[in-house]
Predicted model as a PDB file, atoms N, CA, C, CB and O in Angstrom, pLDDT in the B-factor column:
MODEL        1                                                                  
ATOM      1  N   MET A   1     155.030  32.923  81.337  1.00 51.00           N  
ATOM      2  CA  MET A   1     156.126  33.108  80.404  1.00 51.00           C  
ATOM      3  C   MET A   1     156.118  31.964  79.384  1.00 51.00           C  
ATOM      4  CB  MET A   1     157.484  33.176  81.154  1.00 51.00           C  
ATOM      5  O   MET A   1     155.981  30.797  79.750  1.00 51.00           O  
ATOM      6  N   ALA A   2     156.267  32.313  78.104  1.00 56.00           N  
ATOM      7  CA  ALA A   2     156.245  31.314  77.031  1.00 56.00           C  
ATOM      8  C   ALA A   2     157.570  30.567  76.971  1.00 56.00           C  
ATOM      9  CB  ALA A   2     155.950  31.980  75.673  1.00 56.00           C  
ATOM     10  O   ALA A   2     158.636  31.122  77.237  1.00 56.00           O  
ATOM     11  N   ASN A   3     157.472  29.323  76.623  1.00 62.00           N  
ATOM     12  CA  ASN A   3     158.661  28.493  76.441  1.00 62.00           C  
ATOM     13  C   ASN A   3     159.496  29.069  75.299  1.00 62.00           C  
ATOM     14  CB  ASN A   3     158.271  27.008  76.154  1.00 62.00           C  
ATOM     15  O   ASN A   3     158.955  29.400  74.244  1.00 62.00           O  
ATOM     16  N   GLN A   4     160.815  29.191  75.501  1.00 65.00           N  
ATOM     17  CA  GLN A   4     161.662  29.785  74.463  1.00 65.00           C  
ATOM     18  C   GLN A   4     161.716  28.930  73.201  1.00 65.00           C  
ATOM     19  CB  GLN A   4     163.067  29.995  74.996  1.00 65.00           C  
ATOM     20  O   GLN A   4     162.089  29.427  72.138  1.00 65.00           O  
ATOM     21  N   TRP A   5     161.352  27.655  73.299  1.00 66.00           N  
ATOM     22  CA  TRP A   5     161.380  26.764  72.146  1.00 66.00           C  
ATOM     23  C   TRP A   5     160.031  26.679  71.453  1.00 66.00           C  
ATOM     24  CB  TRP A   5     161.822  25.385  72.569  1.00 66.00           C  
ATOM     25  O   TRP A   5     159.903  26.034  70.412  1.00 66.00           O  
ATOM     26  N   GLN A   6     159.034  27.322  72.020  1.00 67.00           N  
ATOM     27  CA  GLN A   6     157.701  27.269  71.434  1.00 67.00           C  
ATOM     28  C   GLN A   6     157.664  28.109  70.160  1.00 67.00           C  
ATOM     29  CB  GLN A   6     156.637  27.762  72.442  1.00 67.00           C  
ATOM     30  O   GLN A   6     158.170  29.231  70.131  1.00 67.00           O  
ATOM     31  N   GLN A   7     157.074  27.568  69.131  1.00 66.00           N  
ATOM     32  CA  GLN A   7     156.989  28.259  67.841  1.00 66.00           C  
ATOM     33  C   GLN A   7     155.534  28.573  67.526  1.00 66.00           C  
ATOM     34  CB  GLN A   7     157.619  27.404  66.708  1.00 66.00           C  
ATOM     35  O   GLN A   7     154.660  27.719  67.674  1.00 66.00           O  
ATOM     36  N   ASN A   8     155.285  29.781  67.099  1.00 68.00           N  
ATOM     37  CA  ASN A   8     153.959  30.163  66.637  1.00 68.00           C  
ATOM     38  C   ASN A   8     153.965  30.066  65.117  1.00 68.00           C  
ATOM     39  CB  ASN A   8     153.566  31.608  67.123  1.00 68.00           C  
ATOM     40  O   ASN A   8     154.720  30.776  64.453  1.00 68.00           O  
ATOM     41  N   TRP A   9     153.133  29.196  64.568  1.00 65.00           N  
ATOM     42  CA  TRP A   9     153.109  28.975  63.132  1.00 65.00           C  
ATOM     43  C   TRP A   9     151.966  29.740  62.486  1.00 65.00           C  
ATOM     44  CB  TRP A   9     152.989  27.488  62.823  1.00 65.00           C  
ATOM     45  O   TRP A   9     150.867  29.813  63.035  1.00 65.00           O  
ATOM     46  N   ASP A  10     152.234  30.315  61.308  1.00 70.00           N  
ATOM     47  CA  ASP A  10     151.208  30.970  60.508  1.00 70.00           C  
ATOM     48  C   ASP A  10     150.806  30.086  59.333  1.00 70.00           C  
ATOM     49  CB  ASP A  10     151.704  32.335  60.006  1.00 70.00           C  
ATOM     50  O   ASP A  10     150.344  30.588  58.309  1.00 70.00           O  
ATOM     51  N   PHE A  11     150.974  28.800  59.472  1.00 65.00           N  
ATOM     52  CA  PHE A  11     150.715  27.874  58.381  1.00 65.00           C  
ATOM     53  C   PHE A  11     149.697  26.842  58.836  1.00 65.00           C  
ATOM     54  CB  PHE A  11     152.021  27.191  57.907  1.00 65.00           C  
ATOM     55  O   PHE A  11     149.788  26.296  59.935  1.00 65.00           O  
ATOM     56  N   GLU A  12     148.739  26.590  57.976  1.00 68.00           N  
ATOM     57  CA  GLU A  12     147.725  25.589  58.274  1.00 68.00           C  
ATOM     58  C   GLU A  12     148.267  24.218  57.850  1.00 68.00           C  
ATOM     59  CB  GLU A  12     146.369  25.918  57.547  1.00 68.00           C  
ATOM     60  O   GLU A  12     148.536  24.000  56.669  1.00 68.00           O  
ATOM     61  N   PHE A  13     148.424  23.316  58.784  1.00 74.00           N  
ATOM     62  CA  PHE A  13     149.000  22.013  58.491  1.00 74.00           C  
ATOM     63  C   PHE A  13     147.923  21.011  58.080  1.00 74.00           C  
ATOM     64  CB  PHE A  13     149.768  21.493  59.700  1.00 74.00           C  
ATOM     65  O   PHE A  13     147.482  20.179  58.874  1.00 74.00           O  
ATOM     66  N   THR A  14     147.518  21.117  56.820  1.00 85.00           N  
ATOM     67  CA  THR A  14     146.604  20.146  56.242  1.00 85.00           C  
ATOM     68  C   THR A  14     147.296  19.536  55.030  1.00 85.00           C  
ATOM     69  CB  THR A  14     145.231  20.801  55.852  1.00 85.00           C  
ATOM     70  O   THR A  14     148.261  20.100  54.514  1.00 85.00           O  
ATOM     71  N   GLU A  15     146.811  18.402  54.582  1.00 88.00           N  
ATOM     72  CA  GLU A  15     147.393  17.751  53.403  1.00 88.00           C  
ATOM     73  C   GLU A  15     147.309  18.668  52.187  1.00 88.00           C  
ATOM     74  CB  GLU A  15     146.678  16.416  53.113  1.00 88.00           C  
ATOM     75  O   GLU A  15     148.259  18.761  51.409  1.00 88.00           O  
ATOM     76  N   GLU A  16     146.174  19.343  52.023  1.00 89.00           N  
ATOM     77  CA  GLU A  16     145.977  20.220  50.873  1.00 89.00           C  
ATOM     78  C   GLU A  16     146.925  21.414  50.919  1.00 89.00           C  
ATOM     79  CB  GLU A  16     144.528  20.702  50.815  1.00 89.00           C  
ATOM     80  O   GLU A  16     147.534  21.764  49.908  1.00 89.00           O  
ATOM     81  N   ALA A  17     147.050  22.036  52.081  1.00 84.00           N  
ATOM     82  CA  ALA A  17     147.935  23.196  52.213  1.00 84.00           C  
ATOM     83  C   ALA A  17     149.383  22.791  51.986  1.00 84.00           C  
ATOM     84  CB  ALA A  17     147.776  23.844  53.599  1.00 84.00           C  
ATOM     85  O   ALA A  17     150.132  23.516  51.331  1.00 84.00           O  
ATOM     86  N   LEU A  18     149.783  21.653  52.513  1.00 84.00           N  
ATOM     87  CA  LEU A  18     151.144  21.177  52.337  1.00 84.00           C  
ATOM     88  C   LEU A  18     151.414  20.860  50.864  1.00 84.00           C  
ATOM     89  CB  LEU A  18     151.395  19.937  53.210  1.00 84.00           C  
ATOM     90  O   LEU A  18     152.484  21.190  50.354  1.00 84.00           O  
ATOM     91  N   ALA A  19     150.477  20.234  50.183  1.00 89.00           N  
ATOM     92  CA  ALA A  19     150.644  19.928  48.761  1.00 89.00           C  
ATOM     93  C   ALA A  19     150.788  21.204  47.944  1.00 89.00           C  
ATOM     94  CB  ALA A  19     149.458  19.104  48.246  1.00 89.00           C  
ATOM     95  O   ALA A  19     151.586  21.256  47.008  1.00 89.00           O  
ATOM     96  N   GLU A  20     150.024  22.227  48.288  1.00 90.00           N  
ATOM     97  CA  GLU A  20     150.108  23.511  47.588  1.00 90.00           C  
ATOM     98  C   GLU A  20     151.469  24.167  47.813  1.00 90.00           C  
ATOM     99  CB  GLU A  20     148.984  24.453  48.055  1.00 90.00           C  
ATOM    100  O   GLU A  20     152.072  24.681  46.871  1.00 90.00           O  
ATOM    101  N   GLU A  21     151.955  24.152  49.050  1.00 87.00           N  
ATOM    102  CA  GLU A  21     153.274  24.714  49.351  1.00 87.00           C  
ATOM    103  C   GLU A  21     154.376  23.982  48.593  1.00 87.00           C  
ATOM    104  CB  GLU A  21     153.548  24.654  50.856  1.00 87.00           C  
ATOM    105  O   GLU A  21     155.291  24.617  48.071  1.00 87.00           O  
ATOM    106  N   ILE A  22     154.301  22.675  48.527  1.00 89.00           N  
ATOM    107  CA  ILE A  22     155.306  21.882  47.807  1.00 89.00           C  
ATOM    108  C   ILE A  22     155.268  22.199  46.318  1.00 89.00           C  
ATOM    109  CB  ILE A  22     155.076  20.372  48.036  1.00 89.00           C  
ATOM    110  O   ILE A  22     156.320  22.367  45.702  1.00 89.00           O  
ATOM    111  N   ALA A  23     154.079  22.284  45.727  1.00 91.00           N  
ATOM    112  CA  ALA A  23     153.945  22.595  44.304  1.00 91.00           C  
ATOM    113  C   ALA A  23     154.533  23.966  43.998  1.00 91.00           C  
ATOM    114  CB  ALA A  23     152.471  22.541  43.875  1.00 91.00           C  
ATOM    115  O   ALA A  23     155.215  24.135  42.987  1.00 91.00           O  
ATOM    116  N   GLN A  24     154.274  24.949  44.864  1.00 90.00           N  
ATOM    117  CA  GLN A  24     154.800  26.290  44.654  1.00 90.00           C  
ATOM    118  C   GLN A  24     156.320  26.287  44.763  1.00 90.00           C  
ATOM    119  CB  GLN A  24     154.192  27.272  45.666  1.00 90.00           C  
ATOM    120  O   GLN A  24     156.991  26.928  43.954  1.00 90.00           O  
ATOM    121  N   ALA A  25     156.870  25.588  45.732  1.00 88.00           N  
ATOM    122  CA  ALA A  25     158.320  25.515  45.903  1.00 88.00           C  
ATOM    123  C   ALA A  25     158.976  24.835  44.706  1.00 88.00           C  
ATOM    124  CB  ALA A  25     158.670  24.765  47.194  1.00 88.00           C  
ATOM    125  O   ALA A  25     160.032  25.273  44.249  1.00 88.00           O  
ATOM    126  N   GLU A  26     158.365  23.775  44.195  1.00 88.00           N  
ATOM    127  CA  GLU A  26     158.912  23.077  43.031  1.00 88.00           C  
ATOM    128  C   GLU A  26     158.898  23.961  41.798  1.00 88.00           C  
ATOM    129  CB  GLU A  26     158.129  21.800  42.760  1.00 88.00           C  
ATOM    130  O   GLU A  26     159.845  23.937  41.012  1.00 88.00           O  
ATOM    131  N   ALA A  27     157.836  24.746  41.614  1.00 85.00           N  
ATOM    132  CA  ALA A  27     157.753  25.652  40.473  1.00 85.00           C  
ATOM    133  C   ALA A  27     158.835  26.725  40.559  1.00 85.00           C  
ATOM    134  CB  ALA A  27     156.362  26.300  40.401  1.00 85.00           C  
ATOM    135  O   ALA A  27     159.475  27.042  39.556  1.00 85.00           O  
ATOM    136  N   GLU A  28     159.040  27.282  41.740  1.00 81.00           N  
ATOM    137  CA  GLU A  28     160.075  28.299  41.920  1.00 81.00           C  
ATOM    138  C   GLU A  28     161.464  27.709  41.722  1.00 81.00           C  
ATOM    139  CB  GLU A  28     159.969  28.931  43.308  1.00 81.00           C  
ATOM    140  O   GLU A  28     162.339  28.371  41.163  1.00 81.00           O  
ATOM    141  N   ALA A  29     161.679  26.489  42.165  1.00 80.00           N  
ATOM    142  CA  ALA A  29     162.974  25.822  41.994  1.00 80.00           C  
ATOM    143  C   ALA A  29     163.248  25.566  40.516  1.00 80.00           C  
ATOM    144  CB  ALA A  29     163.012  24.494  42.782  1.00 80.00           C  
ATOM    145  O   ALA A  29     164.384  25.712  40.063  1.00 80.00           O  
ATOM    146  N   ALA A  30     162.226  25.188  39.767  1.00 77.00           N  
ATOM    147  CA  ALA A  30     162.403  24.936  38.337  1.00 77.00           C  
ATOM    148  C   ALA A  30     162.827  26.205  37.618  1.00 77.00           C  
ATOM    149  CB  ALA A  30     161.111  24.387  37.721  1.00 77.00           C  
ATOM    150  O   ALA A  30     163.684  26.158  36.735  1.00 77.00           O  
ATOM    151  N   LEU A  31     162.245  27.331  37.981  1.00 70.00           N  
ATOM    152  CA  LEU A  31     162.649  28.605  37.379  1.00 70.00           C  
ATOM    153  C   LEU A  31     164.082  28.941  37.739  1.00 70.00           C  
ATOM    154  CB  LEU A  31     161.718  29.736  37.828  1.00 70.00           C  
ATOM    155  O   LEU A  31     164.842  29.404  36.889  1.00 70.00           O  
ATOM    156  N   ALA A  32     164.460  28.716  38.979  1.00 69.00           N  
ATOM    157  CA  ALA A  32     165.814  29.036  39.435  1.00 69.00           C  
ATOM    158  C   ALA A  32     166.843  28.170  38.720  1.00 69.00           C  
ATOM    159  CB  ALA A  32     165.931  28.847  40.956  1.00 69.00           C  
ATOM    160  O   ALA A  32     167.943  28.640  38.426  1.00 69.00           O  
ATOM    161  N   GLU A  33     166.506  26.914  38.435  1.00 66.00           N  
ATOM    162  CA  GLU A  33     167.436  26.023  37.759  1.00 66.00           C  
ATOM    163  C   GLU A  33     167.724  26.476  36.339  1.00 66.00           C  
ATOM    164  CB  GLU A  33     166.893  24.616  37.747  1.00 66.00           C  
ATOM    165  O   GLU A  33     168.822  26.252  35.829  1.00 66.00           O  
ATOM    166  N   ASP A  34     166.767  27.100  35.705  1.00 69.00           N  
ATOM    167  CA  ASP A  34     166.943  27.563  34.335  1.00 69.00           C  
ATOM    168  C   ASP A  34     167.809  28.812  34.256  1.00 69.00           C  
ATOM    169  CB  ASP A  34     165.599  27.833  33.704  1.00 69.00           C  
ATOM    170  O   ASP A  34     168.206  29.214  33.162  1.00 69.00           O  
ATOM    171  N   GLY A  35     168.104  29.424  35.373  1.00 73.00           N  
ATOM    172  CA  GLY A  35     168.909  30.640  35.383  1.00 73.00           C  
ATOM    173  C   GLY A  35     168.051  31.875  35.231  1.00 73.00           C  
ATOM    174  O   GLY A  35     166.825  31.792  35.161  1.00 73.00           O  
ATOM    175  N   PRO A  36     168.699  33.011  35.181  1.00 77.00           N  
ATOM    176  CA  PRO A  36     167.954  34.273  35.093  1.00 77.00           C  
ATOM    177  C   PRO A  36     167.170  34.366  33.783  1.00 77.00           C  
ATOM    178  CB  PRO A  36     168.912  35.468  35.216  1.00 77.00           C  
ATOM    179  O   PRO A  36     167.613  33.898  32.734  1.00 77.00           O  
ATOM    180  N   ARG A  37     166.018  34.974  33.878  1.00 81.00           N  
ATOM    181  CA  ARG A  37     165.180  35.180  32.697  1.00 81.00           C  
ATOM    182  C   ARG A  37     164.825  36.650  32.568  1.00 81.00           C  
ATOM    183  CB  ARG A  37     163.900  34.320  32.771  1.00 81.00           C  
ATOM    184  O   ARG A  37     164.601  37.344  33.560  1.00 81.00           O  
ATOM    185  N   ALA A  38     164.778  37.107  31.334  1.00 87.00           N  
ATOM    186  CA  ALA A  38     164.430  38.502  31.079  1.00 87.00           C  
ATOM    187  C   ALA A  38     162.944  38.715  31.313  1.00 87.00           C  
ATOM    188  CB  ALA A  38     164.814  38.911  29.641  1.00 87.00           C  
ATOM    189  O   ALA A  38     162.107  37.915  30.895  1.00 87.00           O  
ATOM    190  N   LYS A  39     162.637  39.814  31.992  1.00 90.00           N  
ATOM    191  CA  LYS A  39     161.248  40.215  32.194  1.00 90.00           C  
ATOM    192  C   LYS A  39     160.872  41.276  31.168  1.00 90.00           C  
ATOM    193  CB  LYS A  39     161.027  40.745  33.636  1.00 90.00           C  
ATOM    194  O   LYS A  39     159.769  41.268  30.620  1.00 90.00           O  
ATOM    195  N   SER A  40     161.820  42.200  30.915  1.00 94.00           N  
ATOM    196  CA  SER A  40     161.573  43.236  29.914  1.00 94.00           C  
ATOM    197  C   SER A  40     162.908  43.765  29.388  1.00 94.00           C  
ATOM    198  CB  SER A  40     160.718  44.392  30.511  1.00 94.00           C  
ATOM    199  O   SER A  40     163.941  43.683  30.052  1.00 94.00           O  
ATOM    200  N   VAL A  41     162.846  44.306  28.182  1.00 95.00           N  
ATOM    201  CA  VAL A  41     164.014  44.931  27.555  1.00 95.00           C  
ATOM    202  C   VAL A  41     163.542  46.234  26.952  1.00 95.00           C  
ATOM    203  CB  VAL A  41     164.676  43.998  26.466  1.00 95.00           C  
ATOM    204  O   VAL A  41     162.488  46.299  26.319  1.00 95.00           O  
ATOM    205  N   GLN A  42     164.341  47.280  27.157  1.00 96.00           N  
ATOM    206  CA  GLN A  42     163.996  48.562  26.555  1.00 96.00           C  
ATOM    207  C   GLN A  42     165.253  49.332  26.210  1.00 96.00           C  
ATOM    208  CB  GLN A  42     163.108  49.385  27.493  1.00 96.00           C  
ATOM    209  O   GLN A  42     166.315  49.113  26.794  1.00 96.00           O  
ATOM    210  N   TYR A  43     165.121  50.230  25.260  1.00 95.00           N  
ATOM    211  CA  TYR A  43     166.230  51.102  24.886  1.00 95.00           C  
ATOM    212  C   TYR A  43     166.039  52.437  25.590  1.00 95.00           C  
ATOM    213  CB  TYR A  43     166.315  51.289  23.334  1.00 95.00           C  
ATOM    214  O   TYR A  43     164.997  53.077  25.446  1.00 95.00           O  
ATOM    215  N   ASN A  44     167.042  52.855  26.349  1.00 95.00           N  
ATOM    216  CA  ASN A  44     167.015  54.139  27.037  1.00 95.00           C  
ATOM    217  C   ASN A  44     167.733  55.147  26.144  1.00 95.00           C  
ATOM    218  CB  ASN A  44     167.685  54.050  28.462  1.00 95.00           C  
ATOM    219  O   ASN A  44     168.962  55.181  26.083  1.00 95.00           O  
ATOM    220  N   ARG A  45     166.947  55.962  25.458  1.00 96.00           N  
ATOM    221  CA  ARG A  45     167.503  56.907  24.489  1.00 96.00           C  
ATOM    222  C   ARG A  45     168.375  57.961  25.167  1.00 96.00           C  
ATOM    223  CB  ARG A  45     166.379  57.586  23.711  1.00 96.00           C  
ATOM    224  O   ARG A  45     169.411  58.344  24.623  1.00 96.00           O  
ATOM    225  N   GLU A  46     167.972  58.435  26.344  1.00 97.00           N  
ATOM    226  CA  GLU A  46     168.748  59.469  27.051  1.00 97.00           C  
ATOM    227  C   GLU A  46     170.153  58.992  27.400  1.00 97.00           C  
ATOM    228  CB  GLU A  46     168.021  59.893  28.326  1.00 97.00           C  
ATOM    229  O   GLU A  46     171.123  59.743  27.298  1.00 97.00           O  
ATOM    230  N   ARG A  47     170.243  57.737  27.811  1.00 96.00           N  
ATOM    231  CA  ARG A  47     171.529  57.189  28.246  1.00 96.00           C  
ATOM    232  C   ARG A  47     172.210  56.360  27.158  1.00 96.00           C  
ATOM    233  CB  ARG A  47     171.334  56.336  29.485  1.00 96.00           C  
ATOM    234  O   ARG A  47     173.346  55.920  27.332  1.00 96.00           O  
ATOM    235  N   ASN A  48     171.514  56.146  26.026  1.00 95.00           N  
ATOM    236  CA  ASN A  48     172.022  55.328  24.932  1.00 95.00           C  
ATOM    237  C   ASN A  48     172.416  53.941  25.430  1.00 95.00           C  
ATOM    238  CB  ASN A  48     173.218  56.011  24.264  1.00 95.00           C  
ATOM    239  O   ASN A  48     173.520  53.463  25.171  1.00 95.00           O  
ATOM    240  N   LEU A  49     171.483  53.299  26.158  1.00 95.00           N  
ATOM    241  CA  LEU A  49     171.722  51.977  26.721  1.00 95.00           C  
ATOM    242  C   LEU A  49     170.540  51.060  26.456  1.00 95.00           C  
ATOM    243  CB  LEU A  49     171.993  52.073  28.223  1.00 95.00           C  
ATOM    244  O   LEU A  49     169.388  51.495  26.458  1.00 95.00           O  
ATOM    245  N   VAL A  50     170.834  49.804  26.233  1.00 94.00           N  
ATOM    246  CA  VAL A  50     169.817  48.764  26.214  1.00 94.00           C  
ATOM    247  C   VAL A  50     169.727  48.254  27.646  1.00 94.00           C  
ATOM    248  CB  VAL A  50     170.162  47.598  25.181  1.00 94.00           C  
ATOM    249  O   VAL A  50     170.728  47.814  28.210  1.00 94.00           O  
ATOM    250  N   GLU A  51     168.540  48.308  28.237  1.00 96.00           N  
ATOM    251  CA  GLU A  51     168.346  47.909  29.633  1.00 96.00           C  
ATOM    252  C   GLU A  51     167.508  46.634  29.685  1.00 96.00           C  
ATOM    253  CB  GLU A  51     167.662  49.048  30.448  1.00 96.00           C  
ATOM    254  O   GLU A  51     166.425  46.563  29.104  1.00 96.00           O  
ATOM    255  N   VAL A  52     168.023  45.635  30.385  1.00 95.00           N  
ATOM    256  CA  VAL A  52     167.339  44.351  30.524  1.00 95.00           C  
ATOM    257  C   VAL A  52     166.995  44.161  31.991  1.00 95.00           C  
ATOM    258  CB  VAL A  52     168.218  43.168  29.991  1.00 95.00           C  
ATOM    259  O   VAL A  52     167.879  44.155  32.848  1.00 95.00           O  
ATOM    260  N   GLN A  53     165.701  44.006  32.280  1.00 94.00           N  
ATOM    261  CA  GLN A  53     165.266  43.729  33.648  1.00 94.00           C  
ATOM    262  C   GLN A  53     164.966  42.246  33.754  1.00 94.00           C  
ATOM    263  CB  GLN A  53     164.014  44.586  34.040  1.00 94.00           C  
ATOM    264  O   GLN A  53     164.212  41.697  32.951  1.00 94.00           O  
ATOM    265  N   LEU A  54     165.570  41.589  34.765  1.00 89.00           N  
ATOM    266  CA  LEU A  54     165.367  40.164  34.974  1.00 89.00           C  
ATOM    267  C   LEU A  54     164.203  39.927  35.921  1.00 89.00           C  
ATOM    268  CB  LEU A  54     166.640  39.513  35.521  1.00 89.00           C  
ATOM    269  O   LEU A  54     163.798  40.821  36.664  1.00 89.00           O  
ATOM    270  N   GLN A  55     163.671  38.717  35.887  1.00 81.00           N  
ATOM    271  CA  GLN A  55     162.540  38.378  36.743  1.00 81.00           C  
ATOM    272  C   GLN A  55     162.879  38.480  38.223  1.00 81.00           C  
ATOM    273  CB  GLN A  55     162.058  36.986  36.429  1.00 81.00           C  
ATOM    274  O   GLN A  55     161.987  38.688  39.046  1.00 81.00           O  
ATOM    275  N   ASN A  56     164.162  38.336  38.577  1.00 81.00           N  
ATOM    276  CA  ASN A  56     164.550  38.429  39.985  1.00 81.00           C  
ATOM    277  C   ASN A  56     164.745  39.869  40.435  1.00 81.00           C  
ATOM    278  CB  ASN A  56     165.822  37.644  40.228  1.00 81.00           C  
ATOM    279  O   ASN A  56     165.132  40.107  41.579  1.00 81.00           O  
ATOM    280  N   GLY A  57     164.483  40.843  39.551  1.00 87.00           N  
ATOM    281  CA  GLY A  57     164.586  42.247  39.911  1.00 87.00           C  
ATOM    282  C   GLY A  57     165.892  42.903  39.494  1.00 87.00           C  
ATOM    283  O   GLY A  57     165.990  44.130  39.499  1.00 87.00           O  
ATOM    284  N   ALA A  58     166.890  42.118  39.136  1.00 91.00           N  
ATOM    285  CA  ALA A  58     168.170  42.681  38.705  1.00 91.00           C  
ATOM    286  C   ALA A  58     168.008  43.368  37.348  1.00 91.00           C  
ATOM    287  CB  ALA A  58     169.258  41.577  38.629  1.00 91.00           C  
ATOM    288  O   ALA A  58     167.189  42.957  36.526  1.00 91.00           O  
ATOM    289  N   ILE A  59     168.789  44.402  37.130  1.00 94.00           N  
ATOM    290  CA  ILE A  59     168.772  45.129  35.862  1.00 94.00           C  
ATOM    291  C   ILE A  59     170.214  45.258  35.388  1.00 94.00           C  
ATOM    292  CB  ILE A  59     168.089  46.543  36.010  1.00 94.00           C  
ATOM    293  O   ILE A  59     171.102  45.599  36.170  1.00 94.00           O  
ATOM    294  N   PHE A  60     170.443  44.984  34.112  1.00 93.00           N  
ATOM    295  CA  PHE A  60     171.752  45.285  33.555  1.00 93.00           C  
ATOM    296  C   PHE A  60     171.558  46.040  32.261  1.00 93.00           C  
ATOM    297  CB  PHE A  60     172.583  43.997  33.329  1.00 93.00           C  
ATOM    298  O   PHE A  60     170.535  45.912  31.589  1.00 93.00           O  
ATOM    299  N   ALA A  61     172.555  46.823  31.931  1.00 95.00           N  
ATOM    300  CA  ALA A  61     172.455  47.676  30.751  1.00 95.00           C  
ATOM    301  C   ALA A  61     173.781  47.658  30.007  1.00 95.00           C  
ATOM    302  CB  ALA A  61     172.065  49.125  31.141  1.00 95.00           C  
ATOM    303  O   ALA A  61     174.842  47.451  30.595  1.00 95.00           O  
ATOM    304  N   PHE A  62     173.696  47.879  28.691  1.00 93.00           N  
ATOM    305  CA  PHE A  62     174.903  47.919  27.873  1.00 93.00           C  
ATOM    306  C   PHE A  62     174.645  48.837  26.682  1.00 93.00           C  
ATOM    307  CB  PHE A  62     175.319  46.483  27.401  1.00 93.00           C  
ATOM    308  O   PHE A  62     173.504  48.994  26.248  1.00 93.00           O  
ATOM    309  N   PRO A  63     175.713  49.445  26.154  1.00 93.00           N  
ATOM    310  CA  PRO A  63     175.531  50.286  24.978  1.00 93.00           C  
ATOM    311  C   PRO A  63     175.246  49.417  23.757  1.00 93.00           C  
ATOM    312  CB  PRO A  63     176.775  51.168  24.737  1.00 93.00           C  
ATOM    313  O   PRO A  63     175.792  48.320  23.637  1.00 93.00           O  
ATOM    314  N   PRO A  64     174.403  49.892  22.857  1.00 91.00           N  
ATOM    315  CA  PRO A  64     173.992  49.071  21.711  1.00 91.00           C  
ATOM    316  C   PRO A  64     175.150  48.623  20.828  1.00 91.00           C  
ATOM    317  CB  PRO A  64     173.010  49.831  20.876  1.00 91.00           C  
ATOM    318  O   PRO A  64     175.057  47.574  20.190  1.00 91.00           O  
ATOM    319  N   HIS A  65     176.224  49.377  20.774  1.00 89.00           N  
ATOM    320  CA  HIS A  65     177.328  48.978  19.890  1.00 89.00           C  
ATOM    321  C   HIS A  65     178.038  47.709  20.374  1.00 89.00           C  
ATOM    322  CB  HIS A  65     178.336  50.115  19.777  1.00 89.00           C  
ATOM    323  O   HIS A  65     178.798  47.105  19.618  1.00 89.00           O  
ATOM    324  N   LEU A  66     177.800  47.305  21.613  1.00 90.00           N  
ATOM    325  CA  LEU A  66     178.405  46.075  22.119  1.00 90.00           C  
ATOM    326  C   LEU A  66     177.578  44.832  21.801  1.00 90.00           C  
ATOM    327  CB  LEU A  66     178.602  46.180  23.610  1.00 90.00           C  
ATOM    328  O   LEU A  66     178.045  43.710  21.994  1.00 90.00           O  
ATOM    329  N   TYR A  67     176.370  45.025  21.322  1.00 83.00           N  
ATOM    330  CA  TYR A  67     175.489  43.903  20.985  1.00 83.00           C  
ATOM    331  C   TYR A  67     176.017  43.203  19.741  1.00 83.00           C  
ATOM    332  CB  TYR A  67     174.027  44.386  20.762  1.00 83.00           C  
ATOM    333  O   TYR A  67     176.314  43.844  18.732  1.00 83.00           O  
ATOM    334  N   GLN A  68     176.129  41.894  19.824  1.00 76.00           N  
ATOM    335  CA  GLN A  68     176.602  41.107  18.679  1.00 76.00           C  
ATOM    336  C   GLN A  68     175.588  40.018  18.376  1.00 76.00           C  
ATOM    337  CB  GLN A  68     178.006  40.489  18.956  1.00 76.00           C  
ATOM    338  O   GLN A  68     175.050  39.378  19.279  1.00 76.00           O  
ATOM    339  N   VAL A  69     175.344  39.825  17.113  1.00 71.00           N  
ATOM    340  CA  VAL A  69     174.468  38.737  16.690  1.00 71.00           C  
ATOM    341  C   VAL A  69     175.356  37.671  16.073  1.00 71.00           C  
ATOM    342  CB  VAL A  69     173.363  39.229  15.676  1.00 71.00           C  
ATOM    343  O   VAL A  69     176.138  37.945  15.163  1.00 71.00           O  
ATOM    344  N   ARG A  70     175.225  36.454  16.579  1.00 69.00           N  
ATOM    345  CA  ARG A  70     175.992  35.341  16.020  1.00 69.00           C  
ATOM    346  C   ARG A  70     175.032  34.399  15.332  1.00 69.00           C  
ATOM    347  CB  ARG A  70     176.808  34.599  17.117  1.00 69.00           C  
ATOM    348  O   ARG A  70     174.116  33.861  15.955  1.00 69.00           O  
ATOM    349  N   LEU A  71     175.241  34.207  14.073  1.00 66.00           N  
ATOM    350  CA  LEU A  71     174.412  33.267  13.319  1.00 66.00           C  
ATOM    351  C   LEU A  71     175.140  31.935  13.304  1.00 66.00           C  
ATOM    352  CB  LEU A  71     174.126  33.781  11.858  1.00 66.00           C  
ATOM    353  O   LEU A  71     176.327  31.865  12.985  1.00 66.00           O  
ATOM    354  N   ILE A  72     174.432  30.903  13.644  1.00 68.00           N  
ATOM    355  CA  ILE A  72     175.016  29.569  13.677  1.00 68.00           C  
ATOM    356  C   ILE A  72     174.510  28.792  12.489  1.00 68.00           C  
ATOM    357  CB  ILE A  72     174.684  28.837  14.996  1.00 68.00           C  
ATOM    358  O   ILE A  72     173.302  28.649  12.296  1.00 68.00           O  
ATOM    359  N   SER A  73     175.424  28.296  11.702  1.00 67.00           N  
ATOM    360  CA  SER A  73     175.059  27.507  10.545  1.00 67.00           C  
ATOM    361  C   SER A  73     175.157  26.027  10.874  1.00 67.00           C  
ATOM    362  CB  SER A  73     175.948  27.855   9.349  1.00 67.00           C  
ATOM    363  O   SER A  73     176.163  25.569  11.415  1.00 67.00           O  
ATOM    364  N   HIS A  74     174.124  25.292  10.552  1.00 64.00           N  
ATOM    365  CA  HIS A  74     174.095  23.846  10.795  1.00 64.00           C  
ATOM    366  C   HIS A  74     174.215  23.133   9.441  1.00 64.00           C  
ATOM    367  CB  HIS A  74     172.773  23.416  11.552  1.00 64.00           C  
ATOM    368  O   HIS A  74     173.231  22.615   8.914  1.00 64.00           O  
ATOM    369  N   THR A  75     175.414  23.116   8.898  1.00 59.00           N  
ATOM    370  CA  THR A  75     175.595  22.462   7.600  1.00 59.00           C  
ATOM    371  C   THR A  75     176.356  21.184   7.733  1.00 59.00           C  
ATOM    372  CB  THR A  75     176.304  23.371   6.634  1.00 59.00           C  
ATOM    373  O   THR A  75     176.599  20.503   6.737  1.00 59.00           O  
TER     374      THR A  75                                                      
ENDMDL                                                                          
END                                                                             
């Protein structure tokens, strides 16, 4: 019978593997800190909606008449 505290790891514990895991985690954290990012935007003609798909898989949509452009003047 296996010890209930024994863990089976699927990770190779080498300096190189650990450095790669840390680099990947840091890159993902940097993206998360910046907030959601758009992956694609399209106009759905059937539904008359602008659909925005985010990199995290979320999708939001809005009717085009709600879109506002704000021009900022730096004078």
